[in-house]
C-alpha positions as a printed Julia matrix, in Angstrom:
580×3 Matrix{Float64}:
 62.45  -114.53  -209.76
 61.72  -111.05  -208.44
 64.37  -110.09  -205.91
 62.9   -109.4   -202.48
 64.25  -107.77  -199.36
 63.75  -110.29  -196.56
 64.23  -109.21  -192.95
 64.46  -111.84  -190.22
 64.07  -110.92  -186.55
 65.89  -113.47  -184.39
 68.25  -116.29  -185.24
 69.0   -119.61  -183.51
 67.16  -122.57  -185.15
 64.18  -121.01  -186.91
 65.56  -117.67  -188.09
 68.94  -119.03  -189.13
 67.38  -121.91  -191.07
 65.04  -119.48  -192.82
 67.89  -117.18  -193.83
 70.09  -119.94  -195.22
 67.22  -121.57  -197.09
 66.11  -118.24  -198.55
 69.59  -117.65  -199.93
 69.72  -121.11  -201.48
 66.41  -120.38  -203.21
 67.19  -116.8   -204.25
 70.7   -115.6   -204.99
 69.58  -112.03  -205.77
 67.39  -111.4   -202.7
 68.57  -109.07  -199.97
 68.54  -110.9   -196.64
 69.22  -109.24  -193.28
 69.02  -110.83  -189.84
 68.58  -108.88  -186.59
 69.55  -110.44  -183.27
 69.13  -108.7   -179.92
 71.91  -110.76  -178.36
 75.53  -111.24  -179.31
 75.05  -114.67  -180.91
 72.95  -115.29  -184.0
 72.96  -119.09  -184.03
 73.98  -121.19  -181.05
 73.12  -124.56  -179.51
 70.62  -123.89  -176.71
 70.42  -127.61  -176.0
 74.15  -127.73  -175.27
 74.1   -125.13  -172.49
 73.62  -127.55  -169.55
 76.55  -129.61  -170.84
 78.74  -126.52  -171.12
 77.96  -125.88  -167.43
 78.79  -129.51  -166.65
 82.14  -129.34  -168.51
 81.03  -132.01  -170.96
 81.42  -129.29  -173.59
 84.57  -127.49  -172.52
 85.02  -124.84  -175.21
 82.34  -122.17  -175.51
 83.05  -121.84  -179.25
 81.67  -125.35  -179.75
 78.22  -123.96  -178.94
 78.28  -121.61  -181.92
 76.43  -123.2   -184.82
 77.06  -120.27  -187.18
 78.67  -116.86  -186.77
 77.87  -113.52  -188.46
 81.11  -113.95  -190.4
 80.01  -117.32  -191.72
 76.63  -115.9   -192.81
 78.41  -113.07  -194.62
 81.09  -115.16  -196.28
 79.11  -118.25  -197.19
 75.61  -116.88  -197.77
 76.06  -113.15  -198.38
 73.58  -112.53  -195.57
 73.96  -109.42  -193.42
 73.73  -110.1   -189.69
 73.12  -107.3   -187.18
 73.81  -108.59  -183.66
 73.09  -106.62  -180.49
 70.37  -104.87  -182.47
 66.82  -104.71  -181.16
 63.77  -104.42  -183.41
 61.5   -101.89  -181.71
 58.49  -101.51  -184.02
 56.85  -102.86  -187.13
 55.02  -100.44  -189.42
 52.87  -102.79  -191.47
 51.4   -100.1   -193.71
 54.81   -98.8   -194.79
 56.46  -102.24  -194.56
 59.15  -100.78  -192.36
 60.77  -101.81  -189.09
 62.55   -99.56  -186.59
 65.73  -100.98  -185.07
 68.12   -99.79  -182.38
 71.82  -100.52  -182.11
 72.15  -101.49  -178.45
 75.78  -100.38  -178.38
 75.4    -96.86  -179.76
 71.7    -96.3   -179.1
 71.24   -95.22  -182.71
 67.85   -95.94  -184.28
 67.1    -96.44  -187.97
 64.37   -97.75  -190.23
 64.68  -100.78  -192.49
 62.22  -101.55  -195.34
 61.05  -105.08  -196.14
 59.14  -107.02  -198.75
 58.87  -109.98  -196.41
 59.36  -110.01  -192.64
 60.01  -113.15  -190.57
 59.57  -113.15  -186.79
 61.75  -115.71  -185.06
 61.75  -113.96  -181.7
 61.66  -117.21  -179.75
 60.6   -117.47  -176.14
 61.73  -115.97  -172.86
 62.35  -117.85  -169.65
 59.55  -117.57  -167.11
 60.49  -115.97  -163.82
 57.68  -116.8   -161.38
 56.4   -114.02  -159.09
 58.29  -115.2   -156.02
 59.45  -112.74  -153.37
 63.21  -112.22  -153.64
 63.59  -113.82  -157.06
 65.82  -110.97  -158.25
 68.42  -111.52  -155.53
 72.02  -112.23  -156.6
 72.66  -115.92  -157.03
 69.34  -116.68  -158.74
 69.68  -117.51  -162.44
 67.76  -118.57  -165.52
 69.4   -120.58  -168.32
 68.49  -119.43  -171.81
 71.59  -117.94  -173.45
 75.37  -118.35  -173.59
 75.89  -115.41  -171.17
 73.48  -117.15  -168.76
 75.59  -120.31  -168.93
 78.76  -118.3   -168.31
 77.24  -116.79  -165.16
 76.22  -120.21  -163.85
 79.64  -121.71  -164.64
 81.29  -118.99  -162.54
 78.99  -119.76  -159.62
 79.56  -123.51  -159.92
 83.32  -123.07  -159.54
 82.97  -122.25  -155.84
 79.48  -123.59  -154.99
 78.7   -126.73  -153.02
 74.88  -126.74  -153.0
 72.37  -125.69  -155.65
 68.62  -125.55  -156.08
 66.92  -126.22  -159.41
 63.31  -125.08  -159.68
 61.44  -127.07  -162.31
 61.72  -130.74  -163.28
 61.27  -130.48  -167.03
 63.89  -131.46  -169.58
 66.1   -128.41  -169.02
 65.84  -128.54  -165.23
 66.81  -132.21  -165.05
 69.66  -131.85  -167.55
 70.95  -128.93  -165.51
 70.58  -130.91  -162.26
 72.6   -133.78  -163.73
 75.4   -131.48  -164.83
 75.52  -129.72  -161.47
 75.84  -133.11  -159.79
 78.58  -133.91  -162.32
 80.42  -130.81  -161.07
 80.24  -132.09  -157.51
 77.33  -130.04  -156.14
 74.59  -131.31  -153.86
 71.41  -130.62  -155.84
 67.79  -130.23  -154.78
 65.1   -130.17  -157.46
 61.77  -128.58  -156.54
 58.74  -129.24  -158.74
 55.24  -127.84  -158.2
 53.54  -130.78  -159.95
 53.14  -134.31  -158.64
 55.62  -135.69  -161.2
 58.76  -134.85  -163.1
 58.62  -134.25  -166.87
 55.05  -133.17  -167.55
 55.27  -134.51  -171.12
 55.23  -138.06  -169.7
 52.35  -139.9   -168.15
 52.74  -140.12  -164.43
 53.54  -143.82  -164.16
 56.3   -143.43  -166.75
 57.66  -140.36  -164.98
 57.99  -142.49  -161.83
 60.94  -144.31  -163.46
 62.69  -140.95  -163.93
 62.04  -139.82  -160.35
 63.47  -143.08  -159.0
 66.56  -142.69  -161.21
 67.15  -139.12  -160.04
 67.03  -140.13  -156.39
 69.33  -143.1   -157.08
 71.87  -140.6   -158.43
 71.78  -138.44  -155.32
 69.29  -135.74  -156.37
 67.07  -134.49  -153.54
 63.71  -134.44  -155.35
 60.79  -132.46  -153.88
 57.49  -132.95  -155.73
 54.26  -131.08  -155.01
 56.46  -128.34  -153.65
 56.81  -124.6   -154.3
 59.39  -121.98  -153.45
 57.42  -119.33  -151.57
 60.22  -116.76  -151.15
 63.94  -116.18  -151.35
 65.99  -114.3   -148.76
 69.69  -113.58  -148.48
 71.68  -116.01  -146.38
 73.93  -114.54  -143.71
 77.04  -116.33  -144.95
 76.31  -115.77  -148.64
 73.96  -117.49  -151.03
 70.2   -117.56  -150.66
 67.58  -119.18  -148.46
 64.68  -120.79  -150.33
 61.59  -121.13  -148.17
 59.48  -124.03  -149.43
 55.76  -124.69  -149.18
 56.67  -127.84  -147.22
 57.93  -125.61  -144.43
 61.61  -126.34  -145.09
 64.23  -123.62  -145.57
 67.04  -124.57  -147.93
 70.32  -122.67  -147.8
 72.0   -122.87  -151.22
 74.83  -121.11  -153.01
 72.68  -120.6   -156.07
 69.21  -121.28  -157.47
 68.38  -121.94  -161.12
 64.9   -121.19  -162.47
 63.78  -123.73  -165.07
 59.98  -123.53  -164.97
 59.44  -123.12  -168.69
 59.29  -120.47  -171.38
 56.72  -118.08  -172.77
 56.5   -116.94  -176.43
 58.25  -113.6   -176.97
 55.37  -111.84  -178.73
 56.02  -108.22  -177.72
 56.84  -107.2   -181.28
 53.98  -109.22  -182.76
 51.5   -107.64  -180.35
 52.81  -104.15  -181.16
 52.29  -104.93  -184.84
 48.73  -106.04  -184.19
 49.23  -109.61  -185.41
 46.74  -112.26  -184.33
 47.8   -114.2   -181.24
 46.35  -117.51  -180.1
 44.8   -118.6   -176.82
 48.15  -119.97  -175.61
 49.92  -116.67  -176.22
 51.81  -117.58  -179.4
 51.49  -116.1   -182.87
 48.85  -117.79  -185.01
 50.16  -118.88  -188.41
 48.76  -120.73  -191.41
 50.18  -123.87  -193.03
 52.9   -121.82  -194.73
 53.89  -120.08  -191.46
 52.28  -116.81  -192.6
 50.75  -114.62  -189.9
 47.54  -112.58  -190.14
 49.57  -110.1   -192.21
 50.33  -111.59  -195.66
 53.8   -109.99  -195.7
 54.86  -111.33  -192.29
 55.8   -114.91  -191.37
 56.65  -116.37  -187.94
 58.58  -119.49  -186.92
 59.95  -121.29  -183.88
 59.11  -120.98  -180.2
 57.0   -117.86  -180.78
 54.26  -119.59  -182.81
 51.34  -121.85  -182.0
 51.15  -125.01  -184.12
 48.62  -127.78  -184.64
 49.12  -131.19  -183.03
 48.82  -133.85  -185.73
 46.99  -136.29  -183.44
 44.53  -134.05  -181.58
 44.41  -131.14  -184.1
 44.65  -128.77  -181.14
 46.85  -125.68  -181.02
 49.91  -126.01  -178.83
 53.31  -124.51  -178.07
 56.29  -126.71  -178.95
 59.62  -125.02  -178.09
 61.84  -127.55  -179.84
 64.69  -126.93  -182.27
 63.66  -129.56  -184.82
 60.22  -128.1   -185.57
 61.68  -124.56  -185.55
 64.24  -125.54  -188.18
 61.6   -127.08  -190.45
 59.31  -124.08  -190.0
 62.15  -121.73  -190.97
 62.8   -123.66  -194.16
 59.11  -123.67  -195.05
 58.75  -119.93  -194.41
 61.63  -119.22  -196.79
 60.05  -121.39  -199.48
 56.69  -119.7   -198.94
 58.17  -116.2   -199.22
 59.77  -117.14  -202.52
 56.77  -118.96  -203.97
 58.36  -122.4   -203.76
 55.63  -124.2   -201.78
 53.5   -126.45  -203.97
 49.73  -126.05  -203.87
 48.24  -128.03  -201.01
 51.6   -128.44  -199.27
 52.56  -126.83  -195.99
 53.46  -127.43  -192.39
 51.81  -130.68  -191.31
 51.89  -129.89  -187.6
 53.85  -131.4   -184.75
 54.06  -134.72  -182.97
 56.23  -133.41  -180.16
 58.92  -136.04  -180.73
 61.64  -135.44  -178.17
 64.45  -137.11  -176.28
 66.4   -136.31  -173.13
 69.15  -138.05  -171.18
 69.35  -137.75  -167.39
 72.38  -139.49  -165.92
 72.26  -142.96  -167.54
 68.56  -142.86  -168.42
 67.26  -141.87  -171.85
 63.68  -140.6   -171.98
 61.93  -140.22  -175.32
 58.43  -139.83  -176.67
 56.32  -139.02  -179.7
 52.69  -138.21  -180.3
 50.27  -137.61  -177.45
 50.39  -138.87  -173.87
 47.41  -140.55  -172.23
 46.63  -137.47  -170.19
 46.9   -135.42  -173.4
 44.34  -137.65  -175.08
 41.99  -137.29  -172.14
 42.42  -133.51  -172.1
 41.52  -133.46  -175.8
 38.4   -135.52  -175.16
 39.72  -138.56  -177.05
 38.5   -141.78  -175.43
 38.79  -144.3   -178.28
 42.31  -145.35  -177.27
 43.97  -148.29  -175.57
 47.47  -148.68  -174.17
 50.02  -151.42  -173.7
 53.11  -151.55  -171.53
 56.17  -153.68  -172.2
 59.69  -153.92  -170.81
 61.91  -155.75  -173.35
 65.68  -155.68  -173.54
 67.4   -153.31  -175.94
 68.97  -156.39  -177.54
 68.9   -160.16  -177.06
 69.51  -161.34  -173.52
 72.27  -163.81  -174.42
 74.49  -161.02  -175.74
 76.25  -159.24  -172.83
 75.0   -155.89  -171.63
 71.28  -156.05  -172.42
 69.3   -153.27  -170.73
 65.5   -153.03  -170.34
 63.45  -150.47  -172.25
 60.19  -149.43  -170.6
 57.62  -148.65  -173.31
 54.07  -147.34  -173.27
 52.22  -147.39  -176.61
 48.88  -145.65  -177.18
 46.68  -146.53  -180.16
 43.19  -146.03  -181.57
 40.93  -149.01  -180.79
 38.86  -148.46  -183.93
 41.64  -148.95  -186.48
 44.91  -149.44  -184.58
 46.29  -146.02  -185.57
 49.3   -145.03  -183.49
 48.53  -142.09  -181.17
 51.68  -141.83  -179.07
 54.53  -143.62  -177.37
 56.86  -143.08  -174.43
 60.03  -145.02  -173.68
 62.78  -144.99  -171.07
 65.96  -146.97  -170.64
 69.73  -146.93  -170.67
 70.23  -147.96  -174.29
 68.36  -148.17  -177.6
 65.52  -145.89  -176.58
 65.8   -143.1   -179.16
 65.99  -145.54  -182.08
 62.71  -147.2   -181.09
 60.87  -143.92  -180.62
 62.24  -142.67  -183.96
 60.75  -145.71  -185.7
 57.37  -145.23  -184.02
 57.51  -141.5   -184.77
 57.93  -142.12  -188.49
 55.16  -144.72  -188.44
 52.88  -142.17  -186.76
 53.84  -139.5   -189.3
 52.94  -141.83  -192.16
 49.56  -142.66  -190.63
 50.76  -146.08  -189.5
 49.03  -148.56  -187.22
 50.06  -151.12  -184.65
 49.81  -153.7   -187.44
 52.57  -151.8   -189.25
 54.73  -151.94  -186.13
 54.04  -155.65  -185.86
 55.3   -156.19  -189.4
 58.12  -153.62  -189.43
 61.35  -155.02  -190.87
 64.07  -153.62  -188.64
 67.82  -154.16  -188.26
 68.76  -157.26  -186.32
 72.03  -158.5   -184.92
 72.51  -159.74  -181.34
 74.21  -156.55  -180.17
 71.54  -154.27  -181.68
 68.17  -155.91  -181.13
 66.25  -159.14  -181.43
 64.29  -160.97  -184.1
 61.27  -159.49  -182.37
 62.43  -155.93  -181.85
 60.82  -153.92  -179.01
 58.96  -151.99  -181.75
 57.63  -155.27  -183.18
 56.66  -156.5   -179.71
 54.71  -153.32  -178.97
 52.84  -153.77  -182.26
 52.22  -157.46  -181.65
 50.81  -156.92  -178.17
 48.49  -154.16  -179.37
 47.47  -156.02  -182.54
 46.71  -159.18  -180.56
 44.48  -157.11  -178.32
 42.6   -155.63  -181.28
 42.12  -159.11  -182.78
 40.57  -160.32  -179.53
 43.42  -162.71  -178.77
 44.79  -160.67  -175.86
 42.16  -158.97  -173.67
 43.67  -156.24  -171.54
 42.86  -155.1   -168.01
 43.63  -151.51  -167.19
 45.73  -151.03  -164.1
 43.46  -148.19  -163.0
 40.54  -150.63  -163.21
 42.13  -153.11  -160.83
 39.49  -152.34  -158.24
 37.18  -149.68  -159.7
 36.23  -150.34  -163.32
 35.37  -146.69  -163.81
 38.36  -145.08  -162.11
 40.58  -142.89  -164.24
 44.18  -141.81  -163.73
 44.25  -138.03  -163.49
 46.8   -135.44  -162.53
 44.88  -134.16  -159.51
 46.8   -135.23  -156.43
 43.83  -136.18  -154.26
 42.22  -138.22  -157.06
 45.5   -139.95  -157.87
 46.02  -140.78  -154.2
 42.47  -142.17  -153.98
 43.06  -144.26  -157.08
 46.32  -145.68  -155.82
 44.77  -146.57  -152.5
 42.18  -148.53  -154.47
 44.9   -150.25  -156.47
 46.68  -151.32  -153.32
 43.52  -152.66  -151.65
 42.79  -156.38  -151.57
 41.07  -156.86  -154.95
 39.97  -160.47  -154.36
 36.28  -159.54  -154.14
 36.39  -157.82  -157.53
 38.42  -160.16  -159.74
 40.7   -163.14  -159.42
 44.28  -161.86  -159.64
 46.5   -164.71  -160.76
 50.26  -164.25  -160.6
 51.98  -166.75  -162.9
 55.55  -166.06  -161.81
 57.63  -168.48  -159.77
 56.97  -168.91  -156.06
 60.23  -167.1   -155.24
 59.31  -164.11  -157.41
 55.86  -164.0   -155.88
 57.25  -164.14  -152.36
 59.6   -161.22  -153.07
 56.7   -158.93  -154.03
 53.16  -159.33  -155.27
 49.85  -157.52  -155.61
 47.85  -157.86  -152.37
 45.2   -160.58  -152.71
 46.82  -162.23  -155.75
 46.95  -166.03  -156.09
 50.24  -167.56  -157.2
 50.05  -170.29  -159.84
 53.32  -170.55  -161.79
 52.75  -170.72  -165.55
 54.3   -174.18  -165.73
 51.67  -175.5   -163.27
 48.67  -173.58  -164.64
 47.07  -176.32  -166.75
 47.1   -178.81  -163.87
 45.64  -176.28  -161.4
 42.75  -174.89  -163.45
 40.28  -176.36  -160.93
 41.47  -173.81  -158.35
 40.04  -170.96  -160.43
 36.44  -169.79  -160.52
 34.65  -169.69  -163.85
 32.14  -167.22  -162.42
 34.59  -164.4   -161.89
 36.91  -162.67  -164.32
 40.58  -163.56  -164.05
 43.28  -160.89  -164.33
 46.72  -162.35  -164.97
 50.04  -160.77  -164.03
 53.71  -161.78  -164.34
 57.05  -159.96  -164.4
 56.84  -157.99  -167.64
 53.8   -159.41  -169.45
 55.0   -162.35  -171.59
 54.17  -165.2   -169.2
 50.84  -163.55  -168.44
 50.09  -163.45  -172.17
 50.82  -167.17  -172.47
 48.62  -167.79  -169.43
 45.86  -165.66  -170.98
 45.89  -167.82  -174.12
 45.69  -171.01  -172.04
 42.81  -169.75  -169.91
 40.82  -168.35  -172.84
 40.96  -171.69  -174.62
 39.75  -173.43  -171.46
 36.67  -171.25  -171.31
 37.7   -168.71  -168.66
 37.02  -164.98  -168.87
 40.49  -163.49  -168.59
 42.47  -160.28  -169.07
 46.18  -159.51  -168.91
 47.57  -156.73  -166.71
 49.87  -155.24  -169.35
 53.54  -154.92  -168.48
 53.32  -157.04  -165.35
 54.97  -156.19  -162.06
 57.33  -153.74  -163.77
 54.3   -151.58  -164.56
 52.85  -152.19  -161.1
 56.1   -150.91  -159.59
 55.94  -147.74  -161.7
 52.33  -147.08  -160.67
 53.2   -147.76  -157.06
 56.13  -145.37  -157.53
 53.66  -142.52  -157.99
 52.45  -143.16  -154.44
 55.55  -141.56  -152.92
 55.56  -140.56  -149.23
 56.43  -137.07  -150.52
 53.17  -136.74  -152.44
């Protein structure tokens, strides 16, 4: 193998993985990494937990040090060194030592850009005041830890994964925390009715959640701290504010080099992570990648994809990628824990499918236990599965719960990656013991419900069609409010809503206009139902309604099941918050 000089700009997941893989593939290659900061490879995802004192020692955040790269891999690491320019014609980069100010040129045969992303600081008046922080690096986390030591009240702007993890850890440290989010829901990766579970959990744990709300300006508080003036008209006095509104690809160097950028602002790469220059590769948060379901370009700032991209880039540079092989794209599989609630997902959300113009899908909701109910400690898992109605192909899944969530999404993620269908989920042979699952695992149940629908054995009614058969759930606040007002109207004139729970359950809460016929009494009360109007059946979580659907279908009724029962109804109703 011809020895090459490989320069890598940026470390963390993508750059560090590329460097280590390149060395394993080529012992004689020269490999140099350049990192603008003081740390070449650290655990970004651990920063909120360092602030929350879950991770006590800062050294635990260091995945690999320059010394380790030198000793184990014979890779030179230049920290606190900024790459200023790329000369593509000469295959040369110009770098500056940030300590001495000295500049020098470095030649390359192959250049890898792993410049990552930078935290977005919105254009809000006063955002540069002392006490306002972003969380992206270890020094950022140190600054916030110092503030937390004496603070009593904090503001977190942004209700994505990082913002909510940070909010949890600030609460853990004893602070009163307000979370402000411009959108009508937390966690934009979730569909809104699933996000409602998260919002409810946050408020139950003492977080003051403000949705559909913006910070319009910051001013200094007379006694210290800052005043955040909100679009709601409220002024919040806090000791510190943390900005967690997302990241933007750090493409300054790529733009200077004249590399092709995509519509979303990231570097465009091919299936081997090569940029528009055949001698330059790019990996990680800085690139745009294809979604495997929609085939659309997107930004996915996650460590897992960055690591795999780095490995692939190294193999590509050294001619180790087989013909026809390459980066398959992303599913966006992710997981987050907020207080006691685990939130995970894979594939595309319903709103993502709609945005991509995909309308051939159906969805099911279910709320099974993480293991059998007779074994102590069973906790519900709330699952939404999306699938193609033409062939049952899995399109996406979201799940929330206190236990067993990540394992179920991991299974569905692999099924999706392998081109699996709901029939595959139905037949999946998964681990079973009372403390781990059930003979019908939640993954099996999701597949069974969807497969029964596709076979015609389990017709489904969409919750958003409860009154208006053509209504669609959308993100727009006014449309969502209109839809929910329709859902909460008396639907008796549109369809017969039959609630097959017990009388006590029905009395505690029910859909307005619904008729209560407990499942055990259904066969003897069929005469109370009209055969001229469609029947929509509902229960607690969907199982009794499914049994009722089978009874009614075989007695000649036109019937559909409201998937997920009252648990799903509660989550949809949860989006109709007084704060919205």
